[in-house]
N, C-alpha and C positions, 0 to 999 in steps of 0.2 A: 342094261346100259351102265349100271354102276352109279356110284354117287359122283357128284360134281360140286365144285366150289366156285363161288363168284368173287372176282377180284375187281375192285373199282379203282380206276386211276383218273385223274382230272387233267384235261388239256383243253383250254378254252372253257366255255360255259359248262359243258358236260362231255365226258369221255368215259365210256364203259367198256372194260375189257372182260371177256368171258373165257375162263380156262376150264377145261373139262378134265377131271382126274378122279379115280385112277385110269378110267377108260379114256385114253388120250385121243383127242380128235386132231388129226393132222390137217392144219389149215394154213393158208398162205396169203393173208391179207397184207402183210408188210414185209416183202422180201428185201433182204439187204443186198447191197451192190454185188457182193461176191456170189449171191444166189442166182443172179440173172446175168446172162450174156457172158460173163467172164468164164464160168464153167460150162456154159451152154445148157444148163439145166435149171429148173425151178426147184429149189428146196422149199419145204414147208416150214412154217413158223407155228409154234404151238399156242399162239394167242390170237384170238378173234376180235378184231375191232368191230364191235357191233354198233355202237352208238356214238354220234357226235352231234348233240342237239344245239340248236341256236334259238334261244328264246329272247326276243327283243321287244321293241315297241309294238303296239297293237296294229295288226294288219288284217287283211281278209283271210289270212291263213291261220288265225288264232285257234279255231276249232281243230284244224288238222294238227297244229303244233301240240295242243293239249292232248289230243288223241295219241300222238306219237309218244308223248311223255308217259301217259297212262299205259300204253303198250309196253314200254320198256320197264315200267314198274312190275307188270305181270311177268315179263321175261326174267326179271331179276329177283322177284319176290321182295320187292322194296315197298314195304308198307301194306302189301296185300299178299295173299297166298300165291305162291309161284304157280303159274299156269302158262306154259309155252303156247298152247293152242289159242288161248284167249289173247295173249300178247301178240301172236302172229296175226290174228284176226284184226286187232286194232291197228297194228302197223300197216297191214295191207289196205285197210280203209283209208288211213291217212295218205298212203302212197297214191291211191286211186284219186284222191282229192288234190293231188299235185304237190304235196309236201316233199321237197327234195331230200331232206334228212331221212324221212320215212322210206322213200324210194331206195336210197342207199342201204339202209338197214334191211329192207326187204330183200334186196339183192344178196346181202350177206346171209340172211336166214335161209334163202333158197340154196345157196352154195353149200352151207354146212348142215342142212337138214334140221334146223331148229324150228319146231312148231309145224313143220310140213316136210314131206319127203324131199330129198335133194333133187333139184331141177336146175341144171346149169344154164339151160336156155332162158328160163325165167329170170335167173340171176343176172345174166347179161342184159336182158330186156330192161329190168328195173334200174340197173346201174347206168345204162345208157340214158334213161330218162333223167336220172339225178345229175349225171355229168352234163347233160344238155342244159341244165339250170345253173351250171357253174360250180358243182360240188367236186372239188379237187380229189378227194379220197375215192369217190365213185369212179372218176376218170382214170385214176391210177389202177384201181382194181380191174376195170375193164381192159386197160392196156395190158395188165398182166395176163388176163384171159387170152388176149390175142397172141401174146408171147408164147404161152403154153399150149394154145389150141384147145382149151377146155371150154365147152359150151358155145364156142364160136370157131371159125376157121383159124388155122395158124397163119397169121398175116403180120409180118414184121412192120410193114408200112402203116397199117392201122394201129398197131401197138405204139409206134412212134407218135402218131397224131394224138392219140389219147394220153400218152405219157407226157407229151409236151403241154397239153391242156392242163394236166394235173400239176406239172411243174410251174406253169404260169399262174396257177391259183395258189402257189406257195406251199404245196405239199412236199415235205422234205424227202420222202421216199420216192415220189415222182421225180423230183429234181435229181436225186442220186442216180436213179435208173436212167433218166434222160442223159445224164453225163456218161453213163456206161454205153448207151446206144450211140452217142456221138463218138465216143472213144473207139468203139469197135467197128463203126460203120454198118451196123445191123439195121436194115430198113431205111437207111439214109446215108448220104455221102459222109465219109469219115471227116471229122472236124475237131482237131485237138483243142482249138480255142473255145469252141462251144462246150466241149467236154469239161474243160477247166472251169469255165464260167458256171455251169450248173453244179458241178461238184463243189465249188466254193460256196454257192448259195446254200446247198444242203449241209455242208460242213459248218457254216455259220449258225445253222439251226441245231447243231449237235449230233448230226448223223455220223456214227463212227466209221462206216464204210466210205463215206464221202470224205471224211477227214483224212483217211488213209490215202484215198485216190488223189486228193488235192495235194497232200504232202509229197506224194511221189511225183506229181507234175511239177511242183516247185523245185524238187531236188534235181529233176532231169531237164527242166526248162521246156517242158512239153505243153504247148498252147499258152504259155505264160513265161515271162522272163525268169531265169533261174535265180532262186533266192534261198540260200542254205538255211538262214535263220527261220524263214517262214516254213520251210520244209520240216525243220526240227520241231517247230511249234505244232504243226498239224499232225505229224507222226507221234509226237508225245501225247497229244490229245486223243489220238486213236488208240494208243496203248492204254491210256488211263481209262478209256471207255470200254476196255476189254475186247477190242476188235479181234485180237488173236495173234498167233505166232508170226504171221506175215508182217504185221506192224512192228512187233518187237525186233524182228530180224532187220527190217529196213532201217529202223531207228538206230540200232547198234552199228550197222554198216556205215550210215551217214555220219554218226558221231566219230567213228574211227578216222574219217577223212576231214572232218571239220576242224576249224581253229578254235582255241579256247574262247575267243571273243564271240564267234558264231554260236557256240554251244550255250554260252551265258545269255546271249540275246534270244536264242530260241526258247530257253527256259523261262526267261522274263515274259516273252510274248504269250507263252502257254499259260503262265500264272495269271496274267492280266485277263486273258480270255475266260479262264475258269471263273474268275471273280465276277465277270459280267455275263456269264453263260445263261442262256434261256432256261427257265425251269421246266 
């Protein structure tokens, strides 16, 4: 298998990202907007979102939450000797006791073969359970499975339903993908207004692909009144986020047609957003 390294990033109370190197594991937990629907194919992302734990006030799920936390400690070798099998066992136990975060994590473990052989049907099963409890990231992962037909049937209508649930739970990847779905009319009636709405919500959370998409919508007046300054703002942010050549080209083309006042206003809006941007 080769060696691997653990990279921790924090989003909310806990967020653990696992990257495997040099034996790269191709995984697809967080597809960008240009990975889904626009190209018609799912590209894989090299980071696995394994854990997002919510530890709050005492509830009847305290034992399961503690078990989930201990399981992630074993998965990561955090304070204990790393043991994927033991981590998997603890996570599965917590999932069976109804802990939504553990159910989502277990779905990820089954998809990527961490602590147990890859089993996409089990992955879909546990993500569905977590999503049914309101876990937005699990709903988005399940929606992606329906988009790609991995572990479940290829079903654009079900992909839309699960992605909408993820978006409504505030998941930025789910919001961006839902915007793509509405924009392309894949599994749902094409709706530029809804596409712009969900791209904007994801863009406000710092999603580079959604910033590009919403900037394009503002520039063209697609689903939203045309606003050159806003278009310049969002395209600038997409470029600054490293979205790629498409954003660079779109920004350059728009600047060539914009007035000096519009360019100055767009720059000002981008700077203001950056100062208040979510971490």
